[in-house]
C-alpha positions as a Markdown table, in Angstrom:
| # | Residue | x | y | z |
|---|---|---|---|---|
| 1 | Met | 0.0 | 0.0 | 0.0 |
| 2 | Ile | 1.3 | 3.4 | -1.0 |
| 3 | Glu | 1.6 | 5.8 | 2.0 |
| 4 | Thr | -0.2 | 9.1 | 1.6 |
| 5 | Val | 1.9 | 12.3 | 1.3 |
| 6 | Lys | 0.1 | 15.4 | 2.7 |
| 7 | Cys | 0.8 | 18.4 | 0.6 |
| 8 | Ile | 0.4 | 22.2 | 0.7 |
| 9 | Ile | 0.7 | 24.4 | -2.4 |
| 10 | Ile | 2.0 | 28.0 | -2.0 |
| 11 | Asp | 2.0 | 30.4 | -4.9 |
| 12 | Asp | 0.7 | 34.0 | -5.4 |
| 13 | Glu | -0.7 | 33.1 | -8.8 |
| 14 | Gln | -3.9 | 31.1 | -8.8 |
| 15 | Lys | -3.3 | 29.6 | -12.3 |
| 16 | Asp | 0.1 | 28.2 | -11.1 |
| 17 | Arg | -1.5 | 26.7 | -8.0 |
| 18 | Glu | -4.2 | 25.1 | -10.2 |
| 19 | Asn | -1.6 | 23.8 | -12.5 |
| 20 | Ile | 0.3 | 22.0 | -9.8 |
| 21 | Arg | -2.9 | 20.7 | -8.3 |
| 22 | Met | -3.9 | 19.3 | -11.7 |
| 23 | Leu | -0.5 | 17.7 | -12.3 |
| 24 | Leu | -0.5 | 16.1 | -8.8 |
| 25 | Asp | -4.0 | 14.8 | -9.3 |
| 26 | Ser | -3.1 | 13.3 | -12.7 |
| 27 | Tyr | 0.4 | 11.9 | -11.9 |
| 28 | Cys | 0.8 | 11.6 | -8.2 |
| 29 | Pro | -2.2 | 9.8 | -6.7 |
| 30 | Gln | -0.3 | 9.2 | -3.4 |
| 31 | Val | -0.4 | 13.0 | -2.7 |
| 32 | Glu | -3.3 | 14.5 | -0.7 |
| 33 | Ile | -3.5 | 18.3 | -1.1 |
| 34 | Ile | -4.6 | 19.6 | 2.3 |
| 35 | Gly | -4.2 | 23.3 | 1.8 |
| 36 | Glu | -3.1 | 26.3 | -0.3 |
| 37 | Ala | -1.7 | 29.8 | 0.4 |
| 38 | Asn | -0.9 | 32.8 | -1.7 |
| 39 | Asp | 0.7 | 35.5 | 0.6 |
| 40 | Arg | 2.7 | 36.0 | 3.8 |
| 41 | Ser | -0.3 | 35.8 | 6.2 |
| 42 | Ser | -1.9 | 32.7 | 4.6 |
| 43 | Val | 1.4 | 30.9 | 4.3 |
| 44 | Leu | 2.2 | 31.4 | 8.0 |
| 45 | Ser | -1.3 | 30.2 | 8.9 |
| 46 | Val | -1.3 | 27.0 | 6.9 |
| 47 | Leu | 2.3 | 26.1 | 7.8 |
| 48 | Thr | 1.6 | 26.7 | 11.5 |
| 49 | Glu | -1.8 | 25.0 | 11.8 |
| 50 | Met | -1.5 | 22.1 | 9.3 |
| 51 | Lys | 0.9 | 19.2 | 9.4 |
| 52 | Pro | 2.1 | 18.7 | 5.8 |
| 53 | Asp | 4.7 | 16.2 | 4.7 |
| 54 | Leu | 5.5 | 18.2 | 1.5 |
| 55 | Val | 5.2 | 21.9 | 0.6 |
| 56 | Phe | 5.4 | 23.2 | -3.0 |
| 57 | Met | 6.5 | 26.8 | -2.6 |
| 58 | Asp | 6.9 | 29.5 | -5.2 |
| 59 | Ile | 10.2 | 31.3 | -4.5 |
| 60 | Gln | 8.7 | 34.8 | -5.0 |
| 61 | Leu | 5.4 | 35.8 | -3.3 |
| 62 | Gly | 4.8 | 39.2 | -4.7 |
| 63 | Ala | 7.4 | 41.6 | -3.3 |
| 64 | Ile | 8.8 | 39.1 | -0.8 |
| 65 | Ser | 10.7 | 35.9 | -1.1 |
| 66 | Val | 9.7 | 32.7 | 0.8 |
| 67 | Phe | 12.9 | 33.1 | 2.7 |
| 68 | Asp | 11.3 | 36.1 | 4.5 |
| 69 | Val | 8.4 | 33.8 | 5.5 |
| 70 | Leu | 10.6 | 30.8 | 6.6 |
| 71 | Asn | 12.6 | 33.0 | 8.9 |
| 72 | Glu | 9.4 | 33.7 | 10.9 |
| 73 | Leu | 8.8 | 30.1 | 11.6 |
| 74 | Ser | 10.4 | 28.6 | 14.7 |
| 75 | Gly | 11.0 | 25.4 | 12.9 |
| 76 | Phe | 9.5 | 22.8 | 10.5 |
| 77 | Asp | 9.7 | 19.2 | 9.7 |
| 78 | Phe | 8.1 | 19.1 | 6.2 |
| 79 | Lys | 10.0 | 18.7 | 2.9 |
| 80 | Ile | 10.1 | 21.8 | 0.7 |
| 81 | Val | 10.1 | 21.8 | -3.1 |
| 82 | Phe | 10.7 | 25.3 | -4.4 |
| 83 | Val | 9.0 | 26.2 | -7.7 |
| 84 | Thr | 10.5 | 28.9 | -9.8 |
| 85 | Ala | 10.1 | 30.6 | -13.2 |
| 86 | Phe | 13.6 | 31.9 | -13.1 |
| 87 | Asp | 15.8 | 31.1 | -16.1 |
| 88 | Lys | 16.5 | 27.4 | -16.1 |
| 89 | Tyr | 20.2 | 27.6 | -17.0 |
| 90 | Ala | 20.8 | 29.3 | -13.7 |
| 91 | Ile | 20.2 | 26.2 | -11.5 |
| 92 | Gln | 20.3 | 23.2 | -13.7 |
| 93 | Gly | 22.5 | 20.5 | -12.3 |
| 94 | Tyr | 22.6 | 21.8 | -8.7 |
| 95 | Gln | 21.7 | 19.3 | -5.9 |
| 96 | Tyr | 20.7 | 20.0 | -2.4 |
| 97 | Asp | 20.2 | 17.8 | 0.7 |
| 98 | Ala | 17.4 | 19.7 | 2.4 |
| 99 | Ile | 15.3 | 21.0 | -0.5 |
| 100 | Asp | 14.4 | 20.3 | -4.1 |
| 101 | Tyr | 13.1 | 22.5 | -6.9 |
| 102 | Leu | 10.9 | 22.5 | -10.0 |
| 103 | Leu | 11.1 | 24.9 | -12.9 |
| 104 | Lys | 8.0 | 26.5 | -14.4 |
| 105 | Pro | 6.3 | 25.2 | -16.5 |
| 106 | Val | 6.4 | 22.1 | -14.4 |
| 107 | Asp | 7.5 | 18.9 | -16.2 |
| 108 | Pro | 5.3 | 16.0 | -15.1 |
| 109 | Lys | 8.2 | 13.6 | -15.2 |
| 110 | Arg | 10.3 | 15.8 | -12.9 |
| 111 | Leu | 7.3 | 16.2 | -10.6 |
| 112 | Ile | 6.9 | 12.5 | -10.2 |
| 113 | Gln | 10.7 | 12.2 | -9.4 |
| 114 | Val | 10.4 | 14.8 | -6.7 |
| 115 | Val | 7.3 | 13.3 | -5.1 |
| 116 | Asp | 8.9 | 9.8 | -5.2 |
| 117 | Lys | 12.1 | 11.2 | -3.6 |
| 118 | Thr | 10.0 | 12.9 | -0.9 |
| 119 | Ser | 8.1 | 9.7 | -0.1 |
| 120 | Arg | 11.3 | 7.8 | 0.3 |
| 121 | Leu | 12.9 | 10.4 | 2.6 |
| 122 | Lys | 9.7 | 11.2 | 4.5 |
| 123 | Asp | 11.0 | 10.3 | 7.9 |
| 124 | Gln | 14.4 | 11.9 | 7.5 |
| 125 | Phe | 14.5 | 15.1 | 9.5 |
| 126 | Lys | 16.3 | 18.2 | 8.2 |
| 127 | Ser | 16.9 | 21.1 | 10.5 |
| 128 | Lys | 15.5 | 24.6 | 9.7 |
| 129 | Glu | 19.1 | 25.8 | 9.5 |
| 130 | Ser | 19.9 | 23.1 | 6.9 |
| 131 | Ile | 16.9 | 24.0 | 4.8 |
| 132 | Val | 17.5 | 27.8 | 5.0 |
| 133 | Asn | 21.1 | 27.4 | 4.1 |
| 134 | Asp | 20.2 | 25.3 | 1.0 |
| 135 | Phe | 17.6 | 27.9 | 0.1 |
| 136 | Lys | 20.1 | 30.7 | 0.3 |
| 137 | Glu | 22.5 | 28.9 | -2.0 |
| 138 | Leu | 19.7 | 28.1 | -4.5 |
| 139 | Tyr | 18.4 | 31.7 | -4.4 |
| 140 | Ser | 21.9 | 33.1 | -5.1 |
| 141 | Lys | 22.1 | 30.8 | -8.1 |
| 142 | Ile | 18.8 | 31.7 | -9.7 |
| 143 | Thr | 19.3 | 35.5 | -9.2 |
| 144 | Glu | 22.7 | 35.4 | -10.9 |
| 145 | Thr | 22.7 | 36.9 | -14.4 |
| 146 | Pro | 24.9 | 34.6 | -16.6 |
| 147 | Lys | 27.2 | 36.4 | -19.1 |
| 148 | Ile | 28.7 | 35.3 | -22.4 |
| 149 | Ser | 31.8 | 36.5 | -24.2 |
| 150 | Ile | 31.7 | 37.1 | -27.9 |
| 151 | Thr | 34.8 | 38.1 | -29.9 |
| 152 | Asp | 34.8 | 40.5 | -33.0 |
| 153 | Ala | 37.6 | 42.3 | -34.8 |
| 154 | Lys | 37.8 | 45.0 | -32.1 |
| 155 | Gly | 38.0 | 42.7 | -29.0 |
| 156 | Val | 35.8 | 40.7 | -26.6 |
| 157 | His | 32.3 | 41.8 | -25.8 |
| 158 | Val | 31.1 | 40.5 | -22.4 |
| 159 | Val | 27.3 | 40.7 | -22.4 |
| 160 | Lys | 24.4 | 39.3 | -20.4 |
| 161 | Ala | 22.7 | 36.4 | -22.1 |
| 162 | Ile | 19.4 | 37.9 | -21.3 |
| 163 | Asp | 20.3 | 41.0 | -23.2 |
| 164 | Val | 20.6 | 39.2 | -26.5 |
| 165 | Leu | 17.3 | 39.2 | -28.4 |
| 166 | Tyr | 18.3 | 36.9 | -31.3 |
| 167 | Cys | 21.1 | 36.1 | -33.7 |
| 168 | Val | 21.0 | 36.4 | -37.5 |
| 169 | Ser | 23.0 | 34.4 | -40.0 |
| 170 | Asp | 24.8 | 36.0 | -42.9 |
| 171 | Gly | 26.9 | 33.3 | -44.4 |
| 172 | Asn | 30.1 | 33.0 | -42.3 |
| 173 | Tyr | 29.0 | 35.9 | -40.1 |
| 174 | Thr | 26.5 | 36.2 | -37.2 |
| 175 | Thr | 24.9 | 39.4 | -36.0 |
| 176 | Phe | 23.8 | 39.6 | -32.4 |
| 177 | Val | 20.8 | 41.8 | -32.0 |
| 178 | Met | 20.6 | 43.3 | -28.5 |
| 179 | Thr | 17.7 | 44.5 | -26.4 |
| 180 | Asp | 19.1 | 48.1 | -26.6 |
| 181 | Glu | 18.9 | 47.8 | -30.4 |
| 182 | Thr | 22.7 | 47.7 | -30.9 |
| 183 | Glu | 24.2 | 45.0 | -33.1 |
| 184 | Ile | 27.4 | 43.0 | -32.8 |
| 185 | Val | 28.8 | 41.3 | -35.9 |
| 186 | Ile | 30.9 | 38.2 | -35.3 |
| 187 | Ser | 33.0 | 36.3 | -38.0 |
| 188 | Lys | 31.6 | 32.9 | -37.0 |
| 189 | Asn | 28.6 | 31.1 | -38.5 |
| 190 | Leu | 25.3 | 30.6 | -36.7 |
| 191 | Lys | 25.9 | 26.9 | -36.2 |
| 192 | His | 28.8 | 27.8 | -33.9 |
| 193 | Phe | 26.6 | 29.9 | -31.7 |
| 194 | Glu | 23.7 | 27.4 | -31.8 |
| 195 | Thr | 25.9 | 25.0 | -29.9 |
| 196 | Lys | 27.3 | 27.5 | -27.5 |
| 197 | Leu | 24.0 | 29.1 | -26.6 |
| 198 | Gln | 21.7 | 26.1 | -26.3 |
| 199 | Asn | 22.1 | 26.1 | -22.4 |
| 200 | Tyr | 21.0 | 29.8 | -22.3 |
| 201 | Asn | 17.5 | 29.2 | -23.5 |
| 202 | Phe | 18.2 | 29.9 | -27.2 |
| 203 | Leu | 16.7 | 27.9 | -30.0 |
| 204 | Arg | 17.4 | 27.7 | -33.8 |
| 205 | Ile | 14.0 | 28.4 | -35.3 |
| 206 | His | 15.1 | 28.9 | -38.9 |
| 207 | Lys | 18.3 | 28.5 | -40.9 |
| 208 | Ser | 18.8 | 32.2 | -40.4 |
| 209 | Tyr | 17.7 | 32.8 | -36.9 |
| 210 | Leu | 18.7 | 31.7 | -33.4 |
| 211 | Val | 16.3 | 33.3 | -30.8 |
| 212 | Asn | 16.3 | 33.9 | -27.1 |
| 213 | Leu | 13.1 | 32.2 | -26.0 |
| 214 | Asp | 12.8 | 34.6 | -23.1 |
| 215 | His | 12.2 | 37.4 | -25.6 |
| 216 | Ile | 9.4 | 35.9 | -27.6 |
| 217 | Asp | 6.2 | 37.9 | -27.2 |
| 218 | Phe | 3.8 | 36.1 | -29.5 |
| 219 | Leu | 3.8 | 32.9 | -31.6 |
| 220 | Ile | 1.8 | 33.0 | -34.9 |
| 221 | Lys | 0.7 | 29.7 | -36.2 |
| 222 | Glu | -0.7 | 30.9 | -39.5 |
| 223 | Gln | 1.1 | 30.9 | -42.9 |
| 224 | Gly | 3.9 | 28.5 | -41.9 |
| 225 | Gly | 4.4 | 30.1 | -38.5 |
| 226 | Ser | 6.5 | 33.0 | -37.1 |
| 227 | Val | 7.4 | 34.6 | -33.8 |
| 228 | Ile | 7.1 | 38.2 | -32.7 |
| 229 | Met | 10.1 | 39.3 | -30.6 |
| 230 | Lys | 10.0 | 41.9 | -27.9 |
| 231 | Asn | 11.4 | 44.5 | -30.3 |
| 232 | Gly | 8.4 | 43.9 | -32.6 |
| 233 | Lys | 10.4 | 42.0 | -35.2 |
| 234 | Ser | 8.7 | 39.1 | -36.9 |
| 235 | Leu | 10.9 | 36.0 | -37.5 |
| 236 | Pro | 9.9 | 32.9 | -39.5 |
| 237 | Ile | 9.8 | 29.4 | -38.1 |
| 238 | Ser | 11.1 | 26.6 | -40.3 |
| 239 | Arg | 8.9 | 23.5 | -40.6 |
| 240 | Lys | 11.5 | 21.2 | -39.0 |
| 241 | Ser | 12.0 | 23.6 | -36.0 |
| 242 | Lys | 8.3 | 24.0 | -35.2 |
| 243 | Lys | 7.9 | 21.0 | -32.9 |
| 244 | Asp | 11.0 | 21.8 | -30.9 |
| 245 | Leu | 9.8 | 25.4 | -30.5 |
| 246 | Tyr | 6.3 | 24.4 | -29.5 |
| 247 | Asp | 7.7 | 22.0 | -26.9 |
| 248 | Lys | 10.1 | 24.6 | -25.5 |
| 249 | Met | 7.3 | 27.2 | -25.3 |
| 250 | Asn | 4.9 | 24.6 | -23.7 |
| 251 | Val | 2.3 | 25.2 | -26.4 |
| 252 | Leu | -0.9 | 23.3 | -25.4 |
């Protein structure tokens, strides 16, 4: 018999709470959702009054972080899974003893893994200090802004990955189009940067375009498909890239 895992969902966005609830109902039948919370007051209330085994907790609750809330608790013996929409490349590969984390949009396979891990470690106690220290480390990772170095004839440009809108191919040259509308031309082909930038949430959507997925404002399905970037530029989607893009953008 599978032992029930009592769970609380904490997120300031109702749609995100509903999404986790739906995924848990569909993929994790051993989980019983016993409460929800969306702000400092309700979080403190449910965590103090209820006895959860597991808490799914958004890292940002409006203007405050959950760290501010956890510091107000005298102690806790539940497992915490932090949920974040921060850029995935900032925390991929990090492991922690006292906590786990999920990236939005939540992958059902990853959710199942986290719940199974929690069930196995249900009786293993972690101190508040251990959990808070792990959270501090995680929070520092997700708030870092990764930088990349690109070399042109003049020297090396050190830029934030998030400041690159997209890259355009021009034969053996690649133009980096930045959020401030400046352009950097590099004497390397787009294939070179496709490999280098794949861990920074970039995707080759066309033979001529490598885009930063964080800067896509709108996806047009008609007439072969295209994306509208945050600078208003429309870029075409190739037929072979469409499925990868839809998967990355979590198109339902």
